[in-house]
C-alpha positions as CSV (number, residue, x, y, z in Angstrom):
1,M,-13.0,-0.7,39.4
2,A,-11.1,-3.6,41.1
3,K,-13.9,-6.0,40.3
4,A,-13.9,-5.0,36.7
5,A,-10.1,-5.5,36.5
6,Q,-10.4,-8.9,38.2
7,G,-13.2,-9.9,35.8
8,E,-11.0,-8.9,32.8
9,K,-8.1,-11.0,34.1
10,K,-10.4,-14.0,34.6
11,N,-11.8,-13.5,31.1
12,I,-8.3,-13.4,29.6
13,L,-7.2,-16.6,31.5
14,T,-10.4,-18.4,30.6
15,S,-10.1,-17.5,27.0
16,F,-6.4,-18.6,26.9
17,L,-7.1,-22.0,28.5
18,T,-10.1,-22.5,26.2
19,L,-7.9,-21.7,23.2
20,L,-5.3,-24.2,24.3
21,H,-7.9,-27.0,23.7
22,S,-9.2,-25.7,20.4
23,K,-8.7,-28.1,17.5
24,D,-8.4,-28.2,13.7
25,N,-9.1,-31.1,11.3
26,I,-6.3,-31.8,8.9
27,N,-6.4,-35.0,6.7
28,I,-3.7,-36.1,4.2
29,H,-6.5,-37.5,1.9
30,N,-7.5,-33.9,1.1
31,V,-4.2,-33.2,-0.8
32,R,-4.7,-32.8,-4.5
33,I,-1.8,-33.5,-6.9
34,S,-3.1,-30.9,-9.3
35,R,-2.5,-28.2,-6.6
36,L,1.2,-29.3,-6.0
37,K,2.5,-26.3,-8.0
38,Y,0.7,-23.9,-5.5
39,M,2.0,-25.8,-2.5
40,L,5.6,-25.5,-3.7
41,I,5.7,-22.1,-5.3
42,F,5.2,-20.2,-2.1
43,P,7.7,-22.1,0.0
44,L,10.4,-21.9,-2.7
45,A,10.5,-18.1,-2.9
46,P,10.7,-17.0,0.8
47,V,13.6,-19.3,1.4
48,F,15.9,-16.7,-0.3
49,A,14.8,-14.0,2.2
50,N,16.6,-16.1,4.9
51,M,19.7,-17.2,3.0
52,Q,21.4,-14.0,2.1
53,G,23.5,-14.1,5.2
54,A,25.3,-17.2,3.9
55,L,26.0,-15.6,0.5
56,F,27.8,-12.4,1.4
57,S,30.4,-11.6,4.0
58,D,30.0,-8.8,6.5
59,S,32.6,-6.7,4.6
60,I,30.3,-6.2,1.6
61,R,28.2,-3.0,2.3
62,L,26.4,-0.3,0.5
63,F,25.3,3.0,2.0
64,G,26.7,1.7,5.3
65,L,24.2,-1.2,5.4
66,D,25.1,-4.9,5.2
67,A,24.1,-7.2,2.4
68,M,21.5,-9.0,4.5
69,T,19.6,-5.8,5.3
70,L,19.7,-4.5,1.8
71,M,18.6,-7.8,0.2
72,G,15.8,-8.4,2.7
73,S,14.5,-4.8,2.2
74,A,14.6,-5.2,-1.6
75,Y,12.6,-8.4,-1.2
76,C,9.9,-6.7,0.8
77,V,9.7,-3.6,-1.5
78,G,9.6,-5.8,-4.6
79,A,6.7,-7.9,-3.1
80,G,4.6,-4.8,-2.5
81,A,5.6,-2.7,-5.5
82,L,5.3,-5.4,-8.2
83,F,2.1,-7.0,-6.8
84,A,0.5,-3.6,-7.1
85,L,0.5,-4.1,-10.9
86,T,-1.5,-7.3,-10.8
87,N,-5.2,-8.3,-10.6
88,A,-6.9,-11.7,-10.5
89,K,-7.3,-11.8,-14.3
90,N,-3.7,-11.0,-15.3
91,M,-2.1,-12.9,-12.4
92,A,-0.9,-15.8,-14.6
93,S,0.7,-13.6,-17.2
94,I,2.3,-11.2,-14.7
95,S,3.7,-14.1,-12.7
96,R,5.4,-15.4,-15.8
97,M,6.9,-12.0,-16.4
98,F,8.2,-11.9,-12.9
99,A,9.7,-15.3,-13.2
100,I,11.6,-14.4,-16.4
101,A,12.9,-11.1,-15.0
102,T,14.0,-12.8,-11.7
103,A,15.8,-15.6,-13.6
104,A,17.6,-13.0,-15.8
105,A,19.0,-11.2,-12.8
106,F,19.9,-14.4,-11.0
107,V,22.0,-16.1,-13.6
108,P,24.8,-13.4,-13.9
109,W,24.7,-12.8,-10.1
110,I,25.3,-16.4,-9.1
111,M,28.3,-16.5,-11.5
112,M,30.0,-13.3,-10.2
113,A,32.5,-13.1,-7.4
114,E,31.5,-11.4,-4.2
115,S,31.7,-7.6,-4.7
116,Q,29.6,-4.5,-4.5
117,W,28.5,-5.0,-8.1
118,S,27.4,-8.5,-7.4
119,L,25.5,-7.1,-4.4
120,L,23.7,-4.6,-6.6
121,L,22.7,-7.4,-9.0
122,A,21.6,-9.5,-6.0
123,I,19.4,-6.6,-4.8
124,L,17.7,-6.5,-8.2
125,F,17.2,-10.3,-8.0
126,M,15.6,-10.1,-4.6
127,F,13.4,-7.2,-5.7
128,G,12.0,-9.4,-8.6
129,L,11.8,-12.4,-6.3
130,G,9.6,-10.4,-3.9
131,G,7.2,-10.0,-6.8
132,C,7.2,-13.7,-7.5
133,A,6.6,-14.5,-3.8
134,A,3.7,-12.0,-3.8
135,C,2.0,-13.8,-6.7
136,A,2.8,-17.1,-5.0
137,S,1.1,-16.0,-1.8
138,F,-2.0,-15.1,-3.6
139,A,-2.2,-18.6,-5.1
140,Y,-1.3,-20.2,-1.8
141,T,-4.2,-18.4,-0.2
142,F,-7.0,-18.8,-2.7
143,A,-6.1,-22.0,-4.6
144,L,-5.4,-24.4,-1.7
145,N,-7.5,-26.1,0.9
146,N,-6.6,-26.3,4.6
147,T,-4.4,-29.5,4.5
148,E,-2.5,-28.3,1.3
149,R,-2.0,-24.9,3.0
150,L,-0.5,-26.5,6.1
151,L,1.9,-28.7,4.2
152,G,2.9,-25.8,2.0
153,A,3.7,-23.7,5.0
154,A,5.7,-26.6,6.5
155,A,7.7,-26.9,3.3
156,I,8.9,-23.3,3.7
157,S,10.4,-24.2,7.1
158,F,11.8,-27.6,5.9
159,F,13.6,-26.1,2.9
160,F,15.1,-23.4,5.0
161,A,16.2,-25.7,7.9
162,L,17.7,-28.2,5.4
163,N,19.9,-25.4,3.9
164,Q,21.0,-24.3,7.4
165,L,21.9,-27.8,8.3
166,D,24.0,-28.4,5.2
167,S,25.7,-25.0,5.4
168,G,26.7,-25.7,9.0
169,L,28.0,-29.1,8.3
170,S,29.8,-27.9,5.1
171,I,29.0,-31.3,3.5
172,I,29.4,-29.9,0.0
173,S,31.1,-26.6,1.0
174,G,30.0,-23.5,-0.8
175,F,28.9,-25.5,-3.8
176,F,25.7,-26.5,-2.1
177,D,24.4,-23.0,-1.5
178,K,24.6,-22.0,-5.1
179,T,23.4,-25.3,-6.5
180,Y,20.5,-25.2,-4.0
181,L,19.6,-21.7,-5.1
182,M,19.7,-22.6,-8.7
183,A,17.3,-25.6,-8.1
184,L,14.9,-23.4,-6.1
185,V,14.9,-20.6,-8.8
186,A,14.2,-23.2,-11.5
187,G,11.4,-24.7,-9.4
188,T,9.9,-21.3,-8.7
189,C,9.9,-20.4,-12.5
190,I,8.4,-23.7,-13.4
191,C,5.6,-23.4,-10.8
192,L,4.8,-19.8,-11.9
193,F,4.5,-20.9,-15.5
194,L,2.0,-23.5,-14.5
195,Y,-0.4,-20.9,-13.0
196,K,-4.0,-21.1,-14.1
197,T,-6.4,-18.2,-13.5
198,S,-9.3,-20.7,-13.4
199,D,-7.9,-22.2,-10.2
200,F,-8.7,-19.2,-8.0
201,P,-11.9,-17.5,-9.3
202,T,-13.5,-17.0,-5.9
203,A,-11.1,-14.2,-5.0
204,E,-12.6,-12.0,-7.8
205,N,-16.2,-13.1,-7.7
206,R,-17.1,-12.9,-4.0
207,P,-18.8,-9.8,-2.5
208,K,-16.6,-6.9,-1.4
209,A,-14.6,-7.8,1.7
210,T,-13.7,-5.6,4.6
211,L,-10.8,-5.7,7.1
212,N,-12.8,-7.4,9.8
213,P,-11.6,-8.4,13.3
214,A,-10.6,-11.9,12.2
215,L,-8.3,-10.5,9.5
216,K,-6.8,-7.9,11.8
217,L,-6.0,-10.5,14.5
218,T,-4.4,-12.7,11.9
219,L,-2.3,-9.9,10.5
220,Y,-1.1,-9.0,14.0
221,F,0.4,-12.4,14.5
222,F,1.9,-12.5,11.0
223,V,3.7,-9.1,11.5
224,A,4.6,-9.9,15.1
225,H,6.3,-13.2,14.3
226,Y,8.4,-11.5,11.6
227,F,9.5,-8.7,13.9
228,V,10.4,-11.2,16.7
229,E,12.3,-13.7,14.6
230,I,14.4,-11.3,12.5
231,F,16.4,-10.1,15.5
232,Y,18.2,-13.5,15.8
233,T,19.9,-13.1,12.4
234,Y,21.8,-10.1,13.7
235,L,22.9,-11.6,17.1
236,P,26.7,-12.5,17.4
237,G,27.5,-16.0,16.4
238,A,24.1,-16.6,14.7
239,S,25.8,-17.5,11.4
240,A,28.5,-19.6,13.0
241,L,28.7,-23.2,11.7
242,G,27.6,-24.7,15.1
243,A,24.7,-22.4,15.4
244,M,23.5,-23.2,11.8
245,V,23.7,-27.0,12.5
246,A,21.7,-26.5,15.8
247,N,19.1,-24.4,14.0
248,G,18.8,-26.7,11.0
249,A,18.6,-30.0,13.0
250,V,16.1,-28.7,15.5
251,G,14.2,-26.9,12.8
252,I,13.7,-30.1,10.8
253,S,12.5,-31.8,14.0
254,V,10.2,-28.9,14.8
255,V,8.6,-29.1,11.3
256,C,7.9,-32.8,12.0
257,L,6.5,-32.0,15.4
258,A,4.2,-29.3,14.0
259,I,2.8,-31.8,11.4
260,A,2.2,-34.3,14.2
261,L,0.4,-31.7,16.3
262,Q,-2.0,-31.1,13.4
263,F,-2.4,-34.6,11.9
264,I,-2.4,-36.7,15.1
265,T,-3.5,-34.6,18.1
266,K,-5.6,-32.2,15.9
267,R,-4.5,-29.3,18.2
268,S,-5.2,-25.9,16.6
269,I,-2.6,-23.5,15.3
270,W,-3.0,-21.4,18.4
271,N,-0.7,-23.8,20.2
272,M,2.0,-23.3,17.6
273,C,1.7,-19.5,18.0
274,N,2.4,-19.7,21.8
275,L,5.3,-22.2,21.4
276,F,6.9,-19.9,18.9
277,F,6.8,-16.8,21.2
278,I,7.9,-18.8,24.3
279,A,10.9,-20.3,22.4
280,M,12.0,-17.0,21.0
281,I,11.9,-15.2,24.4
282,C,13.9,-18.0,25.9
283,T,16.4,-17.8,23.0
284,Y,17.0,-14.1,23.5
285,A,17.1,-14.2,27.3
286,L,19.8,-16.9,27.1
287,Y,22.0,-14.5,25.1
288,F,22.7,-12.7,28.3
289,M,24.7,-15.7,29.4
290,P,28.5,-15.7,28.7
291,E,29.6,-16.9,25.3
292,G,30.7,-20.5,25.4
293,S,28.4,-21.4,28.3
294,V,26.0,-24.3,28.1
295,L,23.0,-22.0,28.4
296,R,24.3,-19.7,25.6
297,S,24.7,-22.8,23.4
298,A,21.2,-24.0,24.3
299,A,19.8,-20.8,22.8
300,R,20.9,-21.8,19.3
301,F,19.0,-25.1,19.6
302,I,15.9,-23.5,21.1
303,H,15.8,-21.0,18.2
304,G,14.9,-23.9,15.9
305,F,11.4,-23.4,17.1
306,E,11.2,-20.3,14.9
307,Q,9.8,-22.7,12.3
308,M,6.6,-23.0,14.2
309,G,6.1,-19.3,13.8
310,Y,6.5,-19.5,10.0
311,I,4.1,-22.4,9.8
312,A,1.5,-20.9,12.0
313,A,1.7,-17.4,10.4
314,Y,1.4,-18.5,6.8
315,Y,-1.2,-21.2,7.5
316,L,-3.5,-19.0,9.6
317,L,-3.2,-16.0,7.2
318,G,-4.1,-18.2,4.2
319,C,-7.1,-19.7,6.0
320,V,-8.6,-16.5,7.2
321,F,-8.1,-14.6,3.9
322,K,-9.7,-17.5,2.0
323,K,-12.7,-17.3,4.3
324,H,-13.1,-13.5,4.6
325,G,-10.9,-11.8,2.0
326,D,-11.0,-11.0,-1.6
327,F,-8.4,-9.9,-4.1
328,R,-8.8,-6.2,-3.3
329,I,-8.3,-6.5,0.5
330,F,-5.5,-9.1,0.0
331,K,-3.7,-6.8,-2.3
332,L,-4.2,-3.8,0.0
333,C,-2.7,-5.7,2.9
334,L,0.2,-7.1,1.0
335,V,1.2,-3.9,-0.7
336,T,1.1,-2.1,2.7
337,I,2.6,-4.7,5.0
338,L,5.5,-6.0,3.0
339,P,7.2,-2.7,2.4
340,V,6.6,-1.8,6.1
341,S,8.3,-5.1,6.9
342,M,11.5,-3.4,5.9
343,I,11.5,-2.0,9.4
344,S,12.0,-5.4,10.8
345,Y,15.4,-5.5,9.0
346,M,16.3,-1.8,9.5
347,I,15.8,-1.7,13.3
348,P,18.0,-4.7,14.3
349,G,20.4,-3.8,11.5
350,A,20.9,-0.3,12.9
351,I,21.2,-1.5,16.4
352,S,23.8,-4.1,15.3
353,A,25.8,-1.4,13.5
354,Y,25.8,1.3,16.2
355,A,25.0,-0.4,19.5
356,P,25.6,-4.2,19.2
357,T,25.7,-4.7,22.9
358,L,22.0,-3.7,23.2
359,L,20.8,-6.2,20.6
360,P,20.0,-9.1,23.0
361,L,18.1,-6.6,25.2
362,A,16.1,-5.1,22.3
363,A,15.3,-8.6,21.0
364,T,14.1,-9.8,24.4
365,L,12.0,-6.8,25.1
366,T,10.4,-6.8,21.7
367,S,9.5,-10.5,21.9
368,G,8.1,-10.1,25.4
369,A,6.0,-7.1,24.5
370,V,4.4,-8.6,21.4
371,F,3.7,-11.9,23.3
372,I,2.1,-10.0,26.2
373,V,-0.2,-8.2,23.7
374,F,-0.9,-11.5,22.0
375,I,-2.0,-13.1,25.3
376,L,-4.1,-10.0,26.3
377,M,-6.0,-10.4,23.0
378,S,-6.9,-14.0,23.9
379,P,-10.6,-13.1,24.3
380,A,-10.6,-11.4,20.9
381,Y,-8.9,-14.4,19.3
382,S,-11.5,-16.7,20.9
383,K,-14.5,-14.6,19.9
384,H,-13.5,-13.6,16.3
385,L,-11.3,-16.5,15.2
386,F,-11.0,-19.9,16.9
387,Y,-14.5,-19.9,18.4
388,A,-16.4,-17.6,16.0
389,D,-19.6,-18.8,14.5
390,W,-17.7,-19.8,11.4
391,S,-14.8,-21.5,13.1
392,D,-16.1,-25.0,12.4
393,D,-14.7,-24.4,8.9
394,F,-11.4,-25.4,10.4
395,F,-13.0,-28.8,10.5
396,C,-14.0,-28.7,6.9
397,V,-11.8,-29.6,3.9
398,D,-11.5,-25.9,3.1
399,M,-12.5,-22.4,4.3
400,V,-15.8,-21.6,2.6
401,E,-18.3,-18.8,2.7
402,S,-21.2,-19.7,4.9
403,A,-24.9,-19.7,4.1
404,Q,-24.4,-20.0,0.3
405,K,-26.1,-23.4,-0.4
406,V,-29.5,-22.5,0.9
407,K,-31.5,-19.3,1.3
408,P,-33.2,-19.2,4.7
409,S,-36.7,-17.8,4.8
410,N,-37.2,-14.3,5.9
411,G,-38.7,-15.7,9.1
412,L,-35.1,-16.5,10.3
413,E,-34.0,-12.9,10.3
414,G,-34.0,-10.8,13.4
415,L,-33.7,-13.8,15.8
416,R,-30.0,-13.3,16.8
417,L,-29.0,-16.4,14.9
418,S,-25.5,-16.7,13.5
419,P,-25.0,-17.3,9.7
420,R,-24.3,-21.0,10.4
421,E,-27.3,-21.4,12.7
422,K,-29.6,-19.8,10.0
423,E,-28.1,-22.2,7.5
424,I,-28.7,-25.3,9.7
425,A,-32.2,-24.1,10.6
426,A,-33.1,-23.8,6.9
427,L,-31.8,-27.3,6.2
428,L,-33.8,-28.6,9.2
429,L,-36.9,-27.0,7.8
430,Y,-36.1,-28.6,4.4
431,G,-36.2,-32.0,6.2
432,R,-32.6,-32.8,6.5
433,S,-31.3,-35.0,9.3
434,S,-28.2,-34.1,11.4
435,K,-26.1,-36.6,9.4
436,E,-27.3,-35.2,6.1
437,I,-26.6,-31.6,7.2
438,A,-23.1,-32.6,8.3
439,G,-22.4,-34.2,4.9
440,E,-23.8,-31.2,3.0
441,L,-21.8,-28.6,5.0
442,G,-18.7,-30.6,5.3
443,I,-18.7,-30.6,9.2
444,T,-19.0,-33.3,11.8
445,T,-22.4,-34.5,13.2
446,N,-21.3,-33.4,16.7
447,T,-20.8,-29.8,15.3
448,V,-24.2,-29.9,13.7
449,N,-25.8,-31.0,17.0
450,F,-23.9,-28.3,18.9
451,H,-25.4,-25.6,16.6
452,I,-28.9,-27.3,16.8
453,K,-28.6,-27.1,20.6
454,N,-27.9,-23.3,20.5
455,L,-30.6,-22.9,17.9
456,H,-33.2,-24.5,20.2
457,K,-32.0,-22.3,23.1
458,K,-32.3,-19.1,21.1
459,L,-35.7,-20.0,19.7
460,N,-36.9,-21.3,23.1
461,I,-37.9,-24.7,21.6
462,S,-37.0,-28.3,22.5
463,N,-37.3,-30.4,19.3
464,R,-37.7,-30.3,15.5
465,S,-41.5,-30.5,15.6
466,E,-41.6,-27.2,17.5
467,L,-39.2,-25.7,14.9
468,F,-41.7,-26.7,12.2
469,A,-44.6,-25.4,14.2
470,R,-42.7,-22.1,14.9
471,F,-42.4,-21.4,11.2
472,S,-45.6,-23.1,10.1
473,V,-43.9,-25.6,8.0
474,P,-45.2,-29.2,7.7
475,A,-42.9,-31.9,8.9
476,L,-41.3,-33.4,5.8
477,L,-39.6,-36.2,7.8
478,P,-40.4,-37.8,11.1
479,D,-38.7,-36.1,14.1
480,K,-35.2,-37.6,14.5
481,K,-32.9,-37.8,17.4
482,E,-30.5,-34.9,17.3
């Protein structure tokens, strides 16, 4: 029993260290101007879910709940309820309807003075906006490639951090918040009206998807990051001007750092996930320090790393759903998860109302618990996600279904080969060189050679000639150096 436990610990540590060195391949040249509407539409809508604290004072309440809790909950419910009406074929028309209804609620609300009636109108607006965001998330997932998806996720964080910074500095006073909101609503509506159903046909046409381990692991981080981050909004002083300046300034810097991690070092999104959890635990732990102390003030700067959580969650979820999901499974997850996300508002909201002194403790324990679970699942993340047999798609322009370009012969079945190894074996049997295979599959030559090495090991052969002999296929090209 002790040896088994020791082996399990070693496996977790080995997987964690291996994942720290995993890499992606993001290239700015892969950005398409024609997809700009899908890169912007998703970032525009979720900004509102994080701005309601600056638009209503704590004195405006309904049913004993504050405006932030009610508007955030309406956003989540709207995203799930309204998206339930859509399918891939009517997505463009439904999104236009959402845009019109949302704008219709927004215009009178933004012109009203703060009151319970304005809060009711704001709740309706946020409900409709949730539907817009749901449609936008679909396009973000299925219409973009990897680089576009990363930059789109980074834009979410940048827009939010920019608003925090300006609100804290009070450069344009309260005028900026409303003007900024109007600009974002206008941008959201314009992008939704530019939707084209022809831009995301793969979601409808691919074979029926299942909720496989890769999707489950991705969903875990997405939900976990949301539960961890939302506690901060309810902490005392989180909406103070100094805290907003600290969050905004550091947040903008963190967005730049995240982009650098991907474009320069090529480090995988796994590193962002860990940085997010560590930063949030440090933030909440420092809230046990006395108000006004240097360490308590430092917490508000460290919290700027929340932006890494947003970027990692949206990017990873989009990539994995593009690879393994379809419209049905995407819709099922969204309709289920977003309404459930109301709990992430309700729990800290209730603690803040009835036991505010326990909020830092609850935030620290929640963050620590979900991070420990995340680390314990390192072997699963390695096996099913970052080092799965399809993980080299992170080095491609986009996430694509494997083994679609060629049909391996029946002789390749039953040999314990992965889908990618079958695909490469078939191309080798067709006479392709390693360089040609790399170009055809959109992966590096080194990755091709890595799969060829595994292929030789599993088939107990040492070169291409033996591969041809194994399957009784004449050598179409001279044997090349792998």
